[in-house]
C-alpha positions, 0 to 999 in steps of 0.5 A, spaced: 488 440 475 489 442 482 496 444 481 494 449 476 489 452 480 494 453 486 499 456 481 493 461 478 491 463 485 498 464 488 500 468 481 493 472 482 496 473 490 502 476 488 499 480 483 495 483 488 501 484 493 505 488 488 499 492 486 498 493 494 505 495 495 506 499 489 512 503 491 512 509 486 505 510 488 506 510 495 512 515 494 508 520 490 502 520 495 507 520 501 504 527 504 497 526 502 492 524 507 490 517 507 483 518 505 483 525 503 480 527 509 480 535 509 476 537 515 478 542 519 482 539 525 483 532 522 488 534 516 494 534 520 492 527 523 490 524 516 496 526 513 500 523 519 496 517 519 497 516 512 505 517 512 505 512 518 501 507 514 505 508 507 511 508 511 509 501 513 507 499 506 514 502 503 518 498 508 514 491 506 515 493 499 523 493 500 523 487 504 519 483 499 523 486 493 
């Protein structure tokens, strides 16, 4: 019973990581702010931070794949 539960756990973990590091979604939304923050003065920072985080996700996705 335990090996089947471990298999299900790692399968769900794999599904989670594949959804988290969704390459097409990261590429499609690369230049959008991370949290859709459009207040004046924060747009540039939000876009830059989103690009940094999404770049890390893209690199991790390419490393995993």
